[in-house]
Biopython code that builds the backbone (N, CA, C, O; Angstrom):
import numpy as np
from Bio.PDB.StructureBuilder import StructureBuilder

atoms = [
    (1, "MET", "N", (-36.561, 17.226, 3.643)),
    (1, "MET", "CA", (-35.254, 16.299, 2.701)),
    (1, "MET", "C", (-36.056, 16.397, 1.511)),
    (1, "MET", "O", (-37.260, 16.158, 1.422)),
    (2, "SER", "N", (-35.079, 16.860, 0.387)),
    (2, "SER", "CA", (-35.614, 16.956, -1.041)),
    (2, "SER", "C", (-35.689, 15.338, -1.413)),
    (2, "SER", "O", (-35.290, 14.426, -0.688)),
    (3, "GLU", "N", (-36.251, 15.220, -2.617)),
    (3, "GLU", "CA", (-36.194, 13.787, -3.134)),
    (3, "GLU", "C", (-34.814, 13.425, -3.588)),
    (3, "GLU", "O", (-34.333, 12.309, -3.390)),
    (4, "ARG", "N", (-34.110, 14.525, -4.283)),
    (4, "ARG", "CA", (-32.859, 14.175, -4.645)),
    (4, "ARG", "C", (-31.762, 13.705, -3.426)),
    (4, "ARG", "O", (-31.104, 12.666, -3.466)),
    (5, "THR", "N", (-31.720, 14.735, -2.313)),
    (5, "THR", "CA", (-31.105, 14.359, -1.155)),
    (5, "THR", "C", (-31.539, 13.011, -0.609)),
    (5, "THR", "O", (-30.709, 12.323, -0.015)),
    (6, "GLY", "N", (-32.818, 12.579, -0.774)),
    (6, "GLY", "CA", (-33.219, 11.229, -0.110)),
    (6, "GLY", "C", (-32.813, 10.132, -1.085)),
    (6, "GLY", "O", (-32.625, 9.024, -0.583)),
    (7, "ALA", "N", (-32.656, 10.257, -2.338)),
    (7, "ALA", "CA", (-31.989, 9.075, -3.238)),
    (7, "ALA", "C", (-30.595, 9.183, -3.121)),
    (7, "ALA", "O", (-29.951, 8.161, -3.361)),
    (8, "LEU", "N", (-29.874, 10.398, -2.745)),
    (8, "LEU", "CA", (-28.526, 10.237, -2.407)),
    (8, "LEU", "C", (-28.297, 9.313, -1.021)),
    (8, "LEU", "O", (-27.539, 8.343, -1.031)),
    (9, "THR", "N", (-28.973, 9.691, 0.058)),
    (9, "THR", "CA", (-28.974, 9.199, 1.280)),
    (9, "THR", "C", (-29.062, 7.366, 1.082)),
    (9, "THR", "O", (-28.345, 6.500, 1.584)),
    (10, "SER", "N", (-30.277, 7.240, 0.119)),
    (10, "SER", "CA", (-30.714, 5.839, -0.067)),
    (10, "SER", "C", (-29.420, 5.191, -0.382)),
    (10, "SER", "O", (-29.267, 4.063, 0.086)),
    (11, "TRP", "N", (-28.394, 5.731, -1.139)),
    (11, "TRP", "CA", (-27.421, 4.849, -1.927)),
    (11, "TRP", "C", (-26.360, 4.999, -1.122)),
    (11, "TRP", "O", (-25.399, 4.308, -1.461)),
    (12, "GLY", "N", (-26.182, 5.764, -0.030)),
    (12, "GLY", "CA", (-24.863, 6.045, 0.907)),
    (12, "GLY", "C", (-24.200, 7.035, 0.352)),
    (12, "GLY", "O", (-23.099, 7.269, 0.850)),
    (13, "VAL", "N", (-24.584, 7.768, -0.642)),
    (13, "VAL", "CA", (-23.550, 9.047, -1.147)),
    (13, "VAL", "C", (-23.597, 9.978, 0.060)),
    (13, "VAL", "O", (-22.554, 10.217, 0.668)),
    (14, "VAL", "N", (-24.650, 10.466, 0.402)),
    (14, "VAL", "CA", (-24.710, 11.238, 1.453)),
    (14, "VAL", "C", (-25.292, 10.773, 2.863)),
    (14, "VAL", "O", (-26.513, 10.618, 2.898)),
    (15, "LEU", "N", (-24.658, 10.561, 3.885)),
    (15, "LEU", "CA", (-25.048, 9.985, 5.060)),
    (15, "LEU", "C", (-25.626, 11.019, 6.085)),
    (15, "LEU", "O", (-24.971, 11.983, 6.483)),
    (16, "PRO", "N", (-26.656, 10.795, 6.403)),
    (16, "PRO", "CA", (-27.368, 11.792, 7.405)),
    (16, "PRO", "C", (-26.786, 11.631, 8.703)),
    (16, "PRO", "O", (-26.411, 10.496, 8.998)),
    (17, "GLY", "N", (-26.633, 12.605, 9.577)),
    (17, "GLY", "CA", (-26.353, 12.887, 10.861)),
    (17, "GLY", "C", (-24.653, 12.359, 10.953)),
    (17, "GLY", "O", (-23.990, 12.172, 9.932)),
    (18, "GLY", "N", (-24.165, 12.186, 12.193)),
    (18, "GLY", "CA", (-22.956, 12.005, 12.453)),
    (18, "GLY", "C", (-22.429, 10.574, 11.890)),
    (18, "GLY", "O", (-22.937, 10.067, 10.890)),
    (19, "LYS", "N", (-21.465, 10.018, 12.549)),
    (19, "LYS", "CA", (-20.606, 8.719, 12.294)),
    (19, "LYS", "C", (-21.711, 7.549, 12.545)),
    (19, "LYS", "O", (-22.196, 7.331, 13.654)),
    (20, "ARG", "N", (-21.983, 6.957, 11.575)),
    (20, "ARG", "CA", (-22.893, 5.724, 11.678)),
    (20, "ARG", "C", (-21.590, 4.304, 11.495)),
    (20, "ARG", "O", (-20.523, 4.250, 10.882)),
    (21, "ALA", "N", (-22.313, 3.343, 12.327)),
    (21, "ALA", "CA", (-21.532, 2.261, 12.083)),
    (21, "ALA", "C", (-22.259, 1.496, 10.521)),
    (21, "ALA", "O", (-23.253, 1.827, 9.876)),
    (22, "TRP", "N", (-21.329, 0.451, 10.327)),
    (22, "TRP", "CA", (-21.382, -0.302, 9.126)),
    (22, "TRP", "C", (-22.763, -0.965, 9.418)),
    (22, "TRP", "O", (-23.695, -0.889, 8.617)),
    (23, "GLN", "N", (-22.831, -1.531, 10.449)),
    (23, "GLN", "CA", (-24.065, -2.377, 10.977)),
    (23, "GLN", "C", (-25.656, -1.494, 10.792)),
    (23, "GLN", "O", (-26.786, -1.879, 10.488)),
    (24, "ASP", "N", (-25.101, -0.220, 11.127)),
    (24, "ASP", "CA", (-26.310, 0.647, 10.854)),
    (24, "ASP", "C", (-26.883, 1.108, 9.717)),
    (24, "ASP", "O", (-28.013, 1.596, 9.681)),
    (25, "LEU", "N", (-25.944, 0.941, 8.506)),
    (25, "LEU", "CA", (-26.596, 1.544, 7.073)),
    (25, "LEU", "C", (-27.234, 0.132, 6.518)),
    (25, "LEU", "O", (-26.977, -1.027, 6.844)),
    (26, "THR", "N", (-28.134, 0.649, 5.586)),
    (26, "THR", "CA", (-28.865, -0.491, 4.714)),
    (26, "THR", "C", (-28.060, -0.971, 3.937)),
    (26, "THR", "O", (-26.884, -0.630, 3.811)),
    (27, "GLY", "N", (-28.852, -2.123, 3.127)),
    (27, "GLY", "CA", (-27.930, -2.633, 2.255)),
    (27, "GLY", "C", (-27.643, -1.855, 0.925)),
    (27, "GLY", "O", (-26.771, -2.176, 0.117)),
    (28, "ARG", "N", (-28.546, -0.726, 0.801)),
    (28, "ARG", "CA", (-28.263, 0.015, -0.482)),
    (28, "ARG", "C", (-27.310, 0.921, -0.590)),
    (28, "ARG", "O", (-26.703, 1.260, -1.606)),
    (29, "GLN", "N", (-27.157, 1.440, 0.891)),
    (29, "GLN", "CA", (-26.260, 2.366, 1.394)),
    (29, "GLN", "C", (-24.803, 1.552, 1.423)),
    (29, "GLN", "O", (-23.796, 2.192, 1.120)),
    (30, "ARG", "N", (-24.702, 0.327, 1.738)),
    (30, "ARG", "CA", (-23.361, -0.317, 1.969)),
    (30, "ARG", "C", (-22.985, -0.526, 0.253)),
    (30, "ARG", "O", (-21.825, -0.400, -0.138)),
    (31, "VAL", "N", (-23.989, -0.819, -0.580)),
    (31, "VAL", "CA", (-23.601, -0.891, -1.879)),
    (31, "VAL", "C", (-22.969, 0.178, -2.679)),
    (31, "VAL", "O", (-22.126, 0.089, -3.572)),
    (32, "GLY", "N", (-23.688, 1.437, -2.055)),
    (32, "GLY", "CA", (-23.498, 2.862, -2.782)),
    (32, "GLY", "C", (-21.967, 3.075, -2.209)),
    (32, "GLY", "O", (-21.103, 3.512, -2.969)),
    (33, "ILE", "N", (-21.712, 2.798, -1.049)),
    (33, "ILE", "CA", (-20.466, 3.118, -0.425)),
    (33, "ILE", "C", (-19.267, 2.318, -1.080)),
    (33, "ILE", "O", (-18.225, 2.865, -1.441)),
    (34, "VAL", "N", (-19.476, 1.225, -1.172)),
    (34, "VAL", "CA", (-18.456, 0.100, -1.825)),
    (34, "VAL", "C", (-18.423, 0.506, -3.514)),
    (34, "VAL", "O", (-17.309, 0.563, -4.034)),
    (35, "ILE", "N", (-19.426, 0.737, -4.214)),
    (35, "ILE", "CA", (-19.342, 1.293, -5.327)),
    (35, "ILE", "C", (-18.380, 2.770, -5.401)),
    (35, "ILE", "O", (-17.424, 2.884, -6.169)),
    (36, "ARG", "N", (-18.730, 3.603, -4.671)),
    (36, "ARG", "CA", (-17.946, 4.686, -4.599)),
    (36, "ARG", "C", (-16.583, 4.695, -4.401)),
    (36, "ARG", "O", (-15.717, 5.516, -4.702)),
    (37, "ALA", "N", (-16.546, 3.403, -3.718)),
    (37, "ALA", "CA", (-14.640, 3.541, -3.066)),
    (37, "ALA", "C", (-13.986, 2.664, -4.236)),
    (37, "ALA", "O", (-12.773, 2.770, -4.417)),
    (38, "CYS", "N", (-14.675, 1.878, -4.965)),
    (38, "CYS", "CA", (-13.950, 1.410, -6.277)),
    (38, "CYS", "C", (-14.070, 2.345, -7.256)),
    (38, "CYS", "O", (-13.088, 2.378, -7.997)),
    (39, "LEU", "N", (-14.700, 2.906, -7.445)),
    (39, "LEU", "CA", (-14.517, 4.195, -8.603)),
    (39, "LEU", "C", (-13.504, 5.147, -7.924)),
    (39, "LEU", "O", (-12.472, 5.246, -8.588)),
    (40, "GLN", "N", (-13.512, 5.774, -6.941)),
    (40, "GLN", "CA", (-12.422, 6.506, -6.575)),
    (40, "GLN", "C", (-11.052, 5.741, -6.415)),
    (40, "GLN", "O", (-10.018, 6.372, -6.635)),
    (41, "THR", "N", (-10.996, 4.543, -6.080)),
    (41, "THR", "CA", (-9.800, 3.765, -5.934)),
    (41, "THR", "C", (-9.135, 3.659, -7.537)),
    (41, "THR", "O", (-7.972, 3.857, -7.890)),
    (42, "GLY", "N", (-10.138, 3.333, -8.220)),
    (42, "GLY", "CA", (-9.945, 2.983, -9.911)),
    (42, "GLY", "C", (-9.200, 4.206, -10.613)),
    (42, "GLY", "O", (-8.149, 4.100, -11.245)),
    (43, "LEU", "N", (-9.904, 5.367, -10.405)),
    (43, "LEU", "CA", (-9.771, 6.680, -10.859)),
    (43, "LEU", "C", (-8.154, 6.965, -10.435)),
    (43, "LEU", "O", (-7.311, 7.219, -11.296)),
    (44, "MET", "N", (-7.856, 6.894, -9.073)),
    (44, "MET", "CA", (-6.606, 7.298, -8.511)),
    (44, "MET", "C", (-5.161, 6.266, -9.001)),
    (44, "MET", "O", (-3.989, 6.593, -9.192)),
    (45, "ILE", "N", (-5.725, 5.175, -9.074)),
    (45, "ILE", "CA", (-4.876, 4.307, -9.950)),
    (45, "ILE", "C", (-4.928, 4.556, -11.465)),
    (45, "ILE", "O", (-3.822, 4.241, -11.905)),
    (46, "VAL", "N", (-5.453, 4.838, -12.116)),
    (46, "VAL", "CA", (-5.158, 5.185, -13.565)),
    (46, "VAL", "C", (-4.361, 6.491, -13.586)),
    (46, "VAL", "O", (-3.288, 6.572, -14.183)),
    (47, "ALA", "N", (-4.864, 7.421, -12.977)),
    (47, "ALA", "CA", (-4.286, 8.530, -12.794)),
    (47, "ALA", "C", (-2.880, 8.672, -12.317)),
    (47, "ALA", "O", (-2.221, 9.639, -12.700)),
    (48, "ALA", "N", (-2.362, 7.772, -11.500)),
    (48, "ALA", "CA", (-1.356, 7.524, -10.904)),
    (48, "ALA", "C", (-0.320, 7.030, -11.841)),
    (48, "ALA", "O", (0.754, 7.574, -12.093)),
    (49, "ARG", "N", (-0.733, 6.056, -12.265)),
    (49, "ARG", "CA", (-0.245, 5.369, -13.458)),
    (49, "ARG", "C", (0.060, 5.891, -14.648)),
    (49, "ARG", "O", (1.112, 5.571, -15.201)),
    (50, "ASP", "N", (-0.657, 6.610, -15.111)),
    (50, "ASP", "CA", (-0.571, 7.427, -16.141)),
    (50, "ASP", "C", (0.433, 8.622, -15.696)),
    (50, "ASP", "O", (1.035, 8.998, -16.702)),
    (51, "LEU", "N", (0.747, 9.205, -14.779)),
    (51, "LEU", "CA", (1.714, 10.367, -14.192)),
    (51, "LEU", "C", (3.059, 9.514, -13.894)),
    (51, "LEU", "O", (4.116, 10.126, -14.048)),
    (52, "VAL", "N", (3.106, 8.493, -13.582)),
    (52, "VAL", "CA", (4.353, 7.851, -13.636)),
    (52, "VAL", "C", (5.190, 7.679, -14.821)),
    (52, "VAL", "O", (6.399, 7.907, -14.877)),
    (53, "LYS", "N", (4.309, 7.184, -15.923)),
    (53, "LYS", "CA", (4.802, 6.883, -17.160)),
    (53, "LYS", "C", (4.934, 7.938, -18.034)),
    (53, "LYS", "O", (5.660, 7.755, -19.011)),
    (54, "ARG", "N", (4.245, 9.286, -17.862)),
    (54, "ARG", "CA", (4.200, 10.173, -18.558)),
    (54, "ARG", "C", (5.398, 10.873, -18.424)),
    (54, "ARG", "O", (5.752, 11.033, -17.255)),
    (55, "PRO", "N", (6.320, 11.461, -19.521)),
    (55, "PRO", "CA", (7.592, 12.344, -19.015)),
    (55, "PRO", "C", (7.141, 13.520, -18.556)),
    (55, "PRO", "O", (5.984, 13.910, -18.710)),
    (56, "SER", "N", (8.278, 14.307, -17.810)),
    (56, "SER", "CA", (7.783, 15.486, -17.168)),
    (56, "SER", "C", (7.209, 16.575, -18.280)),
    (56, "SER", "O", (6.212, 17.268, -18.082)),
    (57, "GLY", "N", (8.110, 16.607, -19.627)),
    (57, "GLY", "CA", (7.623, 17.602, -20.532)),
    (57, "GLY", "C", (6.049, 17.470, -20.889)),
    (57, "GLY", "O", (5.624, 18.459, -21.487)),
    (58, "GLU", "N", (5.220, 16.580, -20.676)),
    (58, "GLU", "CA", (4.050, 16.150, -21.299)),
    (58, "GLU", "C", (3.139, 16.350, -19.738)),
    (58, "GLU", "O", (2.068, 15.754, -19.621)),
    (59, "VAL", "N", (3.537, 17.011, -18.874)),
    (59, "VAL", "CA", (2.983, 17.189, -17.685)),
    (59, "VAL", "C", (2.874, 18.817, -17.514)),
    (59, "VAL", "O", (3.826, 19.590, -17.403)),
    (60, "ARG", "N", (1.524, 19.137, -17.518)),
    (60, "ARG", "CA", (1.404, 20.965, -17.086)),
    (60, "ARG", "C", (2.121, 21.101, -16.199)),
    (60, "ARG", "O", (1.936, 20.397, -15.206)),
    (61, "GLY", "N", (3.199, 22.048, -16.218)),
    (61, "GLY", "CA", (3.966, 22.912, -15.150)),
    (61, "GLY", "C", (5.166, 22.192, -15.091)),
    (61, "GLY", "O", (6.098, 22.741, -14.502)),
    (62, "GLY", "N", (5.397, 20.764, -15.713)),
    (62, "GLY", "CA", (6.605, 20.256, -15.953)),
    (62, "GLY", "C", (7.130, 19.861, -14.557)),
    (62, "GLY", "O", (8.332, 19.610, -14.470)),
    (63, "ASN", "N", (6.403, 19.784, -13.524)),
    (63, "ASN", "CA", (6.666, 19.020, -12.274)),
    (63, "ASN", "C", (5.942, 18.271, -11.868)),
    (63, "ASN", "O", (4.864, 18.827, -11.656)),
    (64, "LYS", "N", (5.925, 16.865, -11.532)),
    (64, "LYS", "CA", (4.975, 15.719, -11.297)),
    (64, "LYS", "C", (4.528, 16.087, -9.848)),
    (64, "LYS", "O", (3.321, 16.128, -9.611)),
    (65, "TRP", "N", (5.453, 16.361, -8.849)),
    (65, "TRP", "CA", (4.949, 16.343, -7.432)),
    (65, "TRP", "C", (3.594, 17.026, -7.154)),
    (65, "TRP", "O", (2.684, 16.501, -6.512)),
    (66, "PRO", "N", (3.560, 18.295, -7.726)),
    (66, "PRO", "CA", (2.132, 18.794, -7.463)),
    (66, "PRO", "C", (1.066, 18.017, -7.826)),
    (66, "PRO", "O", (0.064, 18.015, -7.110)),
    (67, "TRP", "N", (1.121, 17.302, -8.903)),
    (67, "TRP", "CA", (-0.004, 16.644, -9.558)),
    (67, "TRP", "C", (-0.062, 15.168, -8.811)),
    (67, "TRP", "O", (-1.047, 14.430, -8.805)),
    (68, "ALA", "N", (1.122, 14.923, -8.229)),
    (68, "ALA", "CA", (0.980, 13.535, -7.359)),
    (68, "ALA", "C", (0.186, 13.736, -6.260)),
    (68, "ALA", "O", (-0.586, 12.854, -5.885)),
    (69, "MET", "N", (0.305, 15.040, -5.566)),
    (69, "MET", "CA", (-0.348, 15.315, -4.388)),
    (69, "MET", "C", (-1.825, 15.626, -4.650)),
    (69, "MET", "O", (-2.690, 15.504, -3.783)),
    (70, "ALA", "N", (-2.055, 16.032, -5.898)),
    (70, "ALA", "CA", (-3.456, 16.283, -6.002)),
    (70, "ALA", "C", (-4.353, 15.136, -6.385)),
    (70, "ALA", "O", (-5.555, 15.074, -6.126)),
    (71, "ILE", "N", (-3.481, 14.031, -7.177)),
    (71, "ILE", "CA", (-3.941, 12.788, -7.035)),
    (71, "ILE", "C", (-4.189, 12.095, -5.842)),
    (71, "ILE", "O", (-5.232, 11.447, -5.749)),
    (72, "ALA", "N", (-3.346, 12.135, -4.866)),
    (72, "ALA", "CA", (-3.641, 11.776, -3.426)),
    (72, "ALA", "C", (-4.815, 12.252, -2.814)),
    (72, "ALA", "O", (-5.475, 11.505, -2.092)),
    (73, "VAL", "N", (-5.164, 13.486, -3.039)),
    (73, "VAL", "CA", (-6.292, 14.388, -2.410)),
    (73, "VAL", "C", (-7.302, 13.670, -3.256)),
    (73, "VAL", "O", (-7.682, 14.119, -4.337)),
    (74, "ASN", "N", (-7.731, 12.534, -2.731)),
    (74, "ASN", "CA", (-9.103, 11.610, -3.625)),
    (74, "ASN", "C", (-10.293, 11.628, -3.002)),
    (74, "ASN", "O", (-10.985, 10.637, -2.769)),
    (75, "TYR", "N", (-10.596, 13.000, -2.669)),
    (75, "TYR", "CA", (-12.320, 13.261, -2.092)),
    (75, "TYR", "C", (-13.201, 13.345, -3.566)),
    (75, "TYR", "O", (-13.231, 14.203, -4.448)),
    (76, "LEU", "N", (-13.863, 12.104, -3.406)),
    (76, "LEU", "CA", (-14.690, 12.112, -4.508)),
    (76, "LEU", "C", (-14.043, 12.203, -6.217)),
    (76, "LEU", "O", (-14.569, 12.572, -7.267)),
    (77, "GLY", "N", (-12.809, 11.729, -5.919)),
    (77, "GLY", "CA", (-12.230, 11.492, -7.622)),
    (77, "GLY", "C", (-11.858, 12.802, -7.766)),
    (77, "GLY", "O", (-11.121, 12.763, -8.752)),
    (78, "ILE", "N", (-11.915, 13.999, -7.374)),
    (78, "ILE", "CA", (-11.330, 15.242, -7.723)),
    (78, "ILE", "C", (-10.115, 15.465, -8.259)),
    (78, "ILE", "O", (-9.834, 15.992, -9.335)),
    (79, "GLY", "N", (-9.297, 14.942, -7.276)),
    (79, "GLY", "CA", (-7.763, 15.030, -7.670)),
    (79, "GLY", "C", (-7.607, 14.236, -9.054)),
    (79, "GLY", "O", (-7.484, 14.788, -10.148)),
    (80, "PRO", "N", (-7.634, 12.767, -8.821)),
    (80, "PRO", "CA", (-7.440, 12.288, -10.005)),
    (80, "PRO", "C", (-8.094, 12.726, -11.491)),
    (80, "PRO", "O", (-7.462, 12.694, -12.546)),
    (81, "ILE", "N", (-9.414, 13.117, -11.356)),
    (81, "ILE", "CA", (-9.912, 14.068, -12.392)),
    (81, "ILE", "C", (-9.238, 15.014, -12.858)),
    (81, "ILE", "O", (-8.908, 15.128, -14.038)),
    (82, "ALA", "N", (-8.964, 15.816, -11.905)),
    (82, "ALA", "CA", (-8.176, 17.480, -12.576)),
    (82, "ALA", "C", (-6.843, 16.859, -13.060)),
    (82, "ALA", "O", (-6.440, 17.430, -14.074)),
    (83, "TYR", "N", (-6.125, 15.960, -12.676)),
    (83, "TYR", "CA", (-5.031, 15.470, -13.388)),
    (83, "TYR", "C", (-5.337, 15.066, -14.799)),
    (83, "TYR", "O", (-4.640, 15.528, -15.702)),
    (84, "LEU", "N", (-6.361, 14.210, -15.076)),
    (84, "LEU", "CA", (-6.455, 13.510, -16.376)),
    (84, "LEU", "C", (-7.289, 14.502, -17.280)),
    (84, "LEU", "O", (-7.221, 14.394, -18.504)),
    (85, "VAL", "N", (-7.979, 15.351, -16.759)),
    (85, "VAL", "CA", (-8.666, 16.085, -17.737)),
    (85, "VAL", "C", (-7.539, 17.730, -17.751)),
    (85, "VAL", "O", (-7.538, 18.473, -18.733)),
    (86, "GLY", "N", (-6.982, 17.915, -16.926)),
    (86, "GLY", "CA", (-6.314, 19.098, -17.193)),
    (86, "GLY", "C", (-4.702, 19.363, -16.884)),
    (86, "GLY", "O", (-4.066, 20.405, -17.040)),
    (87, "GLY", "N", (-4.278, 18.144, -16.422)),
    (87, "GLY", "CA", (-2.852, 17.882, -16.111)),
    (87, "GLY", "C", (-2.021, 17.584, -16.895)),
    (87, "GLY", "O", (-0.845, 17.802, -16.606)),
    (88, "ARG", "N", (-2.413, 16.906, -18.317)),
    (88, "ARG", "CA", (-1.894, 16.211, -19.072)),
    (88, "ARG", "C", (-1.691, 17.262, -20.379)),
    (88, "ARG", "O", (-2.509, 18.120, -20.709)),
    (89, "ARG", "N", (-0.676, 17.044, -20.899)),
    (89, "ARG", "CA", (-0.483, 17.667, -22.257)),
    (89, "ARG", "C", (-0.507, 16.813, -23.382)),
    (89, "ARG", "O", (-0.028, 15.708, -23.124)),
    (90, "PRO", "N", (-0.937, 16.965, -24.644)),
    (90, "PRO", "CA", (-1.124, 15.943, -25.461)),
    (90, "PRO", "C", (0.154, 15.456, -26.088)),
    (90, "PRO", "O", (0.946, 16.249, -26.597)),
    (91, "ARG", "N", (0.402, 13.907, -26.050)),
    (91, "ARG", "CA", (1.200, 13.338, -26.556)),
    (91, "ARG", "C", (2.215, 13.954, -27.921)),
    (91, "ARG", "O", (1.559, 14.541, -28.781)),
    (92, "ALA", "N", (3.365, 13.886, -28.109)),
    (92, "ALA", "CA", (3.705, 14.539, -29.079)),
    (92, "ALA", "C", (3.963, 12.993, -30.047)),
    (92, "ALA", "O", (4.513, 11.937, -29.736)),
    (93, "GLY", "N", (3.321, 13.426, -31.251)),
    (93, "GLY", "CA", (3.079, 12.547, -32.583)),
    (93, "GLY", "C", (4.235, 11.236, -32.460)),
    (93, "GLY", "O", (4.296, 10.381, -33.343)),
]
sb = StructureBuilder()
sb.init_structure("model")
sb.init_model(0)
sb.init_chain("A")
sb.init_seg("    ")
for serial, (resi, resn, name, xyz) in enumerate(atoms, 1):
    if name == "N":
        sb.init_residue(resn, " ", resi, " ")
    sb.init_atom(name, np.array(xyz, "f"), 0.0, 1.0, " ", f" {name:<3s}", serial, name[0])
structure = sb.get_structure()
C-alpha cells in the first residue's frame, strides 16, 4: 500500500476490503466519512438551489432536467461540481 493510499484509508476516504460496520472503523475514518458526507450534501444543496432559482435561459442547454439529474448523481460531488462549473451561463447584467 502506498503512503498516499494509507493516508486516504486512515481518513475513511478509501476503505479497504468489502463492507465494514461503523463500529469496525477507527475514529479518524468515521470523522473522514462524516466530513465527506457533509461536503457532498452541501455541494448538492448549493447546486440544486442555484438551479431552481436560475432561469432556464441561463442554464447551458436551456433544459434544467439533465442538470437536475447530474446534481442528483452526487458521487464525490461530481454532479454538483459539474453544474456549478460548466452548467451555468453568466447572469445578464
